N, C-alpha and C positions, 0 to 999 in steps of 0.2 A: 393638401393640408387638412389635418383634422380640426373641426371646430372645437372651441372650449365647452366642455361637457358640463351639463347642469347650470349653464348660464341663466341667470334671472335678471331682467332688465331693471336696473335701479341706479341711484347716484347720478353722476354727471356724464352725459353722453352727448358730445358735440356731433353735429351734422356737418360734413365737410364739404368744401367747394370742389369744383373741377376746372381745370386750367385749359384754355383753348389757344390754339394758333390763330393768326389773322385769317386763315381760310376756314375757320370754325372746327378744324380737325382737333382731336384731343392732343394737348401738349403733355405728353408723358412725363418729361423730366421735372416740369414745374408742378404737376400734380403730385408726383413722388416727393418733391420738396415740401409741399404743403402737407401731406399726409403725415410725412415724417415729423414735421414741426409739431402738428397738433397731437399726435400719439405720443410725443414725448413729455406732455404736460403730466406732472405728478397728480395722481389722485382720481383720474378718469376710470370709469367703469368699462367704457366701450366707445367706439366710434361708429357714425352711420355714414353709408354711402348709398348713391342713387336715391337721394331724397330732393326735396325742393331745393336745398342749398346748392346741390350739384347740378340743378336744371334737368332733373330726370325727364321732365316733359318733352325735352328736345333730342332725346336720343333713342336709337333702335334697341331692340333686343339684344343683338349681337354685341352692341357698345356696353349695354349693361352688364352683360358677361364678362366682356374684357375689362371694364372697370373694376369689378369685383376681383377678378384674377390678379390684376396688378395690385390692388390694395392688399390682398392676402400676401402676395409676394413681398410687399414692402413692409408692412407692419402687423400682418397677420399672426405671426409667432409670438407677439408681445401683448396684444390686446384683443378682446372679441370684436368681430365685425358684424353690425346690424345692417341688413339690406332693405331698402325700399322695395315694395312691390306695388308699382304703379301701373296700372291697366285698366282698360275700360270693361273688357270682356272677362268673365270669371275664369274662363278656361285658359285665357292668357296669363292671368294672375297665378293660376296653378302651375303653369310652365314655368313662370319666373321663380316661384317658391322651390320647385324641383330642382332648377338649375342652381339655385342659391344654396341649396343643402348640399348638393353633390360637389360644389366648389370648395366648401368649408365655411360658410357662414355660421354664425352663432345664434342669430334670431332675425326675425322678419318684421318690418314696418309695414303694414298693409293699409294703403291708402284706399279711401272709398271710390267707387267708379263714379264719374262724373254724370252717368246716367240718373243716378239717384238724386240728382240737383232738382229734378222736376217732380218732387212730391215723395221721394223715397221714404220719408220719415213716416208716411201712413202705410207703408207696406215693409214692416220690419222682415218679413220672410225673404225679401230680396237681400237685404243686408247678410241675413243669416246663411242664404245659399252662397253667396260670394265668399264668406269666410269658411264655410264648409268646404268649398272647392280648394282652397289654399290647405287648410287643415287636412284634407284627404291625400293632398300630394306631397306632405313633409311631415316629419316629426319635430321641426324646429319650433321653439317658443315663438309666439305671435304677439306683437304689439299692435293694437287697434288705433289708427290715427282718427281721433275725434276732432272734427273741424269746429270752427266757430260757427255760430248759428247764422251770421249774416252771409255766409257762403251758400246757405241752402244744402249744405252736405253734413251737417251735424247729425249725429245719432241721438235720440232721446235717451235718457238714462235707462229707461225701461227696456230699450232695445240692447243696451250694452250688458245689462244684467241678464238678459236672455242668451245673448251670445256667450257670456261667461258660463252660464249653466249648461249649454250644449256643446261647447267646444273646449275640452280640457286643456289645450295647448295654448289658449289665449290667457296670457299671464300678465299683461300690462296695457294701459293706454297711454297714448301721447295725446294730452288734453290741451286743445286750443280754445276752449270755452272762454270766451271773452268777458262774460258777466261774472263778477267776483263771486256772488251768492250761489250760482249754479256751479261754478268751478269748486267751491268749498263743498257743496253738496255731493258732487261727483267723487271727491277725495275721501269724505266720510263715509259714504255708502259703499263704494267699491272696495276700499280697503279694509271694510269691516265685514265682508261677505264671509260665509263659511269657507270658502276658498278665496282669499283675498286677491284682488286685483290691483297692482301697483299702478299709481297715477304718476305719470312723468309730465311735469308742467313743460309747456312750450310758450307760456306767457313771459317771455324774456324782457318784455319792456316794463314790466312789474313784478320781476322775479322774486324780490324780497317778500313782497306781500303774499304771492303765490305759495312760496315755500313756508311761510308762517302758518299756512292752513294745514300742513302736514304732508305734503306730497312726498312720494318716496324718492323723487329725483327730478331730472330735467333732461329734455332732449331738444337741442337748440342749435340752429344755424349761427347764431352769434358766437357759439363756442367754437367757430372756425377762427375766431379773432381773439376772443377774451376768455378762452377756456380756463385759464389760470384764475381769473376773478370769479368765475362761476364755481370753481372747486372750493375757493375760499369762502364764498357765500354760502354754499350748501354745508361745509364744515361749521361755519358759525352758527347757522340756523339749527343744525342738528344738535349743537351743544347748548344751544339757548343763550349764545353770546351776542345780545343785540347790539352792543356798543361796537364791537368789530363788524357785525353785519351792517350797521348803518355807515360805517367808514367806508366799506367795500361799495354799498350801493351808491354813495357819492360819487365814486370813481366810475362805475358802471352807468350810471344815469345819462350822462351827456352822449356816450357812445350809443346806447341802445335807442335814445330819443332820435339821434341822427339815423341809425339803421332802420327804424320802424316808422318813419314819418311818412305822410301820404306822398306819392302813391305807394301803397303797400306792397305791390308786385316788384319794386325795385330794391327791397330788402337786401337781396343776396347779391344784387349788382353792386349795392353800396359796400358790402363786405369784401368784394373783390377789390374795389378801390381802395379800401383801407388797408388790405394786405399789401397793395403796391406802395402805398404811402409809407408803410412801415418797413419797407425794403424786403418783405417775405415772399413777394411774387414780382415778376418782371412787367406783366401786362395784366390789364383787367378787360377780358374779352368775353362777351356774352353772346349766346346764339340768338338770332331773331326769332320771334318778334321783339325780344327784350333788346334795348338799345342802351348805348353808353350814356351816363348821366351827364348833365352840364357841368362845366368846370366851377361854377359857383357852388354847386352842392358838394363837389369834391373838396373844395376848400372848407366847407362846413365840417365835413367829415374829419379833416386833418385838424381843425381846431377842436373838435370833440375828443379825439384821440390825445392831443396835447393836454386837455383839460383832465382827462382820466389818468395821465401819467403813463401811457402805454407807448412802448418802443419796440424795436425790432425783436427783442428778447423777451417781451412780455410786460407785465405791469411792474413798474418800477417800485422797489422796496417790498415786493411780495415774496414771502418765503413760504413754500409749500412742503419743505421737507420736514418741518416740525409743527409747532403750534401755528394756527392761523393767526395772522397779524399783519398789519400795514405799518410800514415805517412812518415815523412822524414826518411830515411834509413841511 
């Protein structure tokens, strides 16, 4: 299948989940059901697979290729597919990138190698070599995943600028910068370069504030559950309609607070439980070392979904077919 030509990552981009069977094999029927549901949301720019939300850390190269092939078969004719490139070694990242282009992906989301956790910010040439390996293997547009500083995998702004100058196919960053002042600096600086780099927020727990700083879009695992609210929020912020944005934010806030509560590593585990509670998936199974969350937490997620007015078909009273607006409650 041919990829969407001249695709530039911007707008609302959910990162999708992956369904498993009890033996931890991939449940293709439930995965197709999820992909089809998310991709049907009006107003999306793309969807992402093989990312954190789909537990990319826990599967092999062959599984990554199979997931991409299935995704393209299921929804690839209607929406661009962004593929995560999650690899420790640069040559493996290049191999994933080449495979993704051959399959029909439209862009790549390049994760940092965990090796860089041990002081990589002091050796920007290492990040540069990693991205050059990917760029040399493919012509696909590249999104740089910029982690939060507390992970020890964040790229200093100066390193991202250096990457943008040396790698023409780098067109966007997924910005997880958790400090609002630094996040805003990234947006203002990168989107004002002579060759602008789009900033896609992944600060889903404070999305309204993040978008108010001028980000070109968002790439978020929460979009696996509340993509429609994210589209409505992005449209409202783009049009300067703060009244509508605040109303949407009031509905998103209980859900995102439940998803992104400590411990942070359970965020996508919680999204799977939300999908089950909403009747969108049959089971919430994660591959170890991730484990099922306690029933008390599942109950809190259910209460958050109820508070946000979210049901099987999406956010109640939300119409994405025309002007953004929330029905009076």
